[in-house]
N, C-alpha and C positions, 0 to 999 in steps of 0.2 A: 638730125643726130649730128653730135659733135664731130668736128673733123679728127680728133683723137681716136676715136673708136676704130676698130677694127674687128674683125671676123672671129678671132680667137681670145676673147675676153673672158676673164673668169666671171662666175656669176656676180662676186662682189664687184668687180669692175663695171660690168654692164649696168647694176644696179646705181652705181655712181653716176654714169652717164646718162642714165635715163633721168637720173634726178635733177641732175646739171640742165638737160634738155628742160626737163618740166619748169623749173625754176626761170630759165631765160623765156620760155614761151611763155608764161605769166606776165612776165616783165614787160615782154614786146607787145601783149594785147593790153595791157593796163596804160602803155606810152600812146597807144591809139587815142585815146581819149583823154589824156592828161600830160603834163609838162615832163620832159626827161629828167629834169634836176630834181622833180618832186619823186619821180619813182625810183631813181638812182637812191635817192636818201631814204626812202621805204624801203627797198631792197636792203641797204645796210643795217638799217635798224632792225629789220624782220632777220638777218643772219646773226646779229649782236644780240638779239632777244632769245633765239633759238640756242645759241650757243650756251649764254647764260642758263637757260631754262635746263638743258641737256647736262654741262656739268654739275650743276646741283643736284638733278635725280641722280647721277652716278655718284655723288659723294655719300659717304657712310653717316656724316650727319652736319648740322649748320657750321660748327666749330671748323670741321677739316675744310667745309667748302670755304669758309671765309679766310681760313689758313693758307688754301692753296689758290685764292683768287689772283693774287698778285702774278704768280707763276702761269697760270692760265692766259692772263691777259698778255703776258709777255709771248709768251707761245703763239696764241693766235693771231696778236698782231704782226709777229714776224712771220709767219705764215702768208698772213693774207698779203704782206709787202711782197713776198716772193711770187705769188700768185699774180698780184697787181703787174709786177715788174714784167713776169711771163708776157703776161696778155698785152699789154702796153707795145713790149718789143715785137710780137707778132702782129698786132695792128699797124706797127711804123712799117713793118716790111710787107706787109698783104694791103696797105690801105687802098690801093686801085683795085684790087680783087674784091675788098669785102665793102668799100663804100661808093667809091666812084673812078671813074677813069682818068678824069683831068685832076691835078693838081691846083 
């Protein structure tokens, strides 16, 4: 389970962390037999594809979807950048713990 999980999470938070762990587990299994760069690219493509599907399926119409696409892209890329920055900082601080003891 992810390190951010605690004992007193809401059902929605627990669902979130369970899904995160499921996706990471799938990527870790895939990388056992594949190139890490290919798996990283596949994970990003899958996330982008799912987000496009999710936004389209929540739109009232194709017109609304197309009109909202630019704002949706800006929102998602901004959120991804924040998450990536947080995780890069975390790995920077905990590199020896997460990966190896020597630099």
